[in-house]
N, C-alpha and C positions, 0 to 999 in steps of 0.2 A: 443779498438775501438768499439767492439760490445756493450760495456756498454753505449756508446753514443746513441745507438738506443733503450735503455731499454731492452737489451738482457740478463736480469737476468736468463731467462729460459735456455739460452745457457751455462750459467756458471755451471749448474748442469751437472755432469759427466754422459755421456751415458754409458750403459753397454758395455763391450767389445765383442759384438756379433761376430765380425770377428775372434775372437780367439776360439770360442766355436764350437765343432764338435760333437754334440750329435747324437744319432740315429734318423732317419726319422720316424715319427709316423703317417704319412698319411696326408690327407687333413681334414681341419675343415671347417664348413660352415660359414666362415667369409669373408666379401667382403668390399673393399674400392671403393666407387662409384667415378665417374669422378669429382664430385664436392667436394670430400674429406670427405664425410660422411662415417662412418663405420657402418657395419651391422653384426649382429650375428643371424644366422638362419632366415634371412629375416627381422629382427627387428632392427631399428636403435639403436645404442649404444648412449644413451643420456647423459652419464656422461663424461664430458670433461677430467676429471682426468684419467678415465679408458682408453680413447682413447690415451691420452698422454703416459700412461704406455705401451700400446700395441705398439705404434709408436716407443718407445725407444728400443724395442727388435725386430724390423722389419729388415730384411736383404734381399737383392736381390742376388739370386744365380747365378752361372756362366751360367746356362741354361735360365736366364732371369725370372725365377719364383720368387715369393716372399714367404718368410717363417717368422714365428714368432719363435724365438730361445731362449731357456734357456739353462743352463748348462746340463739339463737332457733330453730335447726333442726338436724336430724341427717339425713344422707343416706347411704345405703349405696353403696359403690363396689366394683369387682372388683379383686382382687389375684391375679395369676397364681401367685406363689410368696411371696416376702417383699416388703414395701413398699420396702425400701432395698437398695442394693448397696454393699458395701465395695470401694472402688476403689483404695485406697492404704494402705500399711502403713508405720509409722515405729517405730523401736526406740530407746529411751534406755537406756543402760547395758547391760552384758553379764553382770552378775551375778558377774564374776570377782573384782572388788575387794572388800575388806573393807567391809561395810555397803552395798555397791552392789548394787542390785536391778535386774534387767531389767524394763522396762515396754514392752509392745507396745501400740500404738494404731492404730486404723483411721480413715480419712476416708471418709465415705459420699458417695454421689452428690449429696446435698443439703448437703454441707460440714459435717456433724456430725462431731465428733471423739469416738471411742468407745474408752476404754481397755479392754484385755483384763484384767479383774479379777473379783473375786467378785460384784460387782453387774452385770457385763456379761460373762457366761460365753459360751464358744464350745461349740457342739456340731456333730457331723457326722452327717447322715442318709445312709444308703447305699441307693441304688435296688436292690431285690432282683433285678430283672430284668437290669439292666446292670452292677451292681457299682459304678456311678459315685457318688463321694461328692459331697454338697452340704453345704458348711460354712456355718454361720450364727453371728452374734454378736448378742446382745441389745443393742439400742440404748437403748430406754426403754419402760416401761409395756407389756410384752408385744409390742413391735414389734421385728422382727428385720431384720438386713441379711444378704443372701446374699453370702458372700465370693467375689469374682471369682476366676476361674481363675488368673490370673497372681499375684494376691495370695496365694492358697492355696498356690501353688508356693513362694513366699517363705517361708511358714510351714513347709512340709514341709522346706525346706532348713535350717531352724533346729531341727527336731524331734530329740529324743533318745529313746533307748529307756529306758523306766523301768517300774516296777511300780506300778499303781494298782488298788486294790480286788482284789488277787489276780490281776490280768491283766497280761500284758506288753503294753505299748502304746508307740507312738510319740506323743510329746507335746511341747508347747512350754511353757516356764515364763515367766510374766509376773506381776508384782505379788505374788510369793511363792507362787504356786499353779501346779500343773500342769494343762494343758488337753489332753486326749487328742485325737489326730487319727485314730487307727485302731489296731487290734490288730496286734501283731507276728505274722506268719505262723508257724505251728507249726514248720516246718522251720528257721526262722531264730532261734528262741528259744534262749537260752543255757541 
């Protein structure tokens, strides 16, 4: 199914970082900015292949910190928000035909293809001070991608009003499930 989205990048096997338990070697001056850009010692890492390599050995620890892991060492890095950014959205099917199901998938800034499904759910956090939504999709192993603003607007354009868990919400349907984007304002509820 991922191949339908041009997901050749996902066909490359990721290193089994969840199995590695090397000694902790401290922090390194590496940071992932909120927009998905990677920095080393304050300088942007300009080689996409290098960023993809580092992203393949990234792991989120039980204490919510992020580390780069190899069989020999583990080093903590800083992540401003989420380690990935969803930069593009693709839709296959519209769900209108008999047996046809809509599937939404995202491409991340490191060229991973992530389907919106039960294993890769979407959630939206709202900043209580500003009311600004921050939508995320689970990429793998507790690592999320912040969905870029223009991509989020594409999702909003596909949203439908429905009821989930006793709440009226705007949601998108993908892989046979509803994924809420936000509550329907009280004045607009039917």
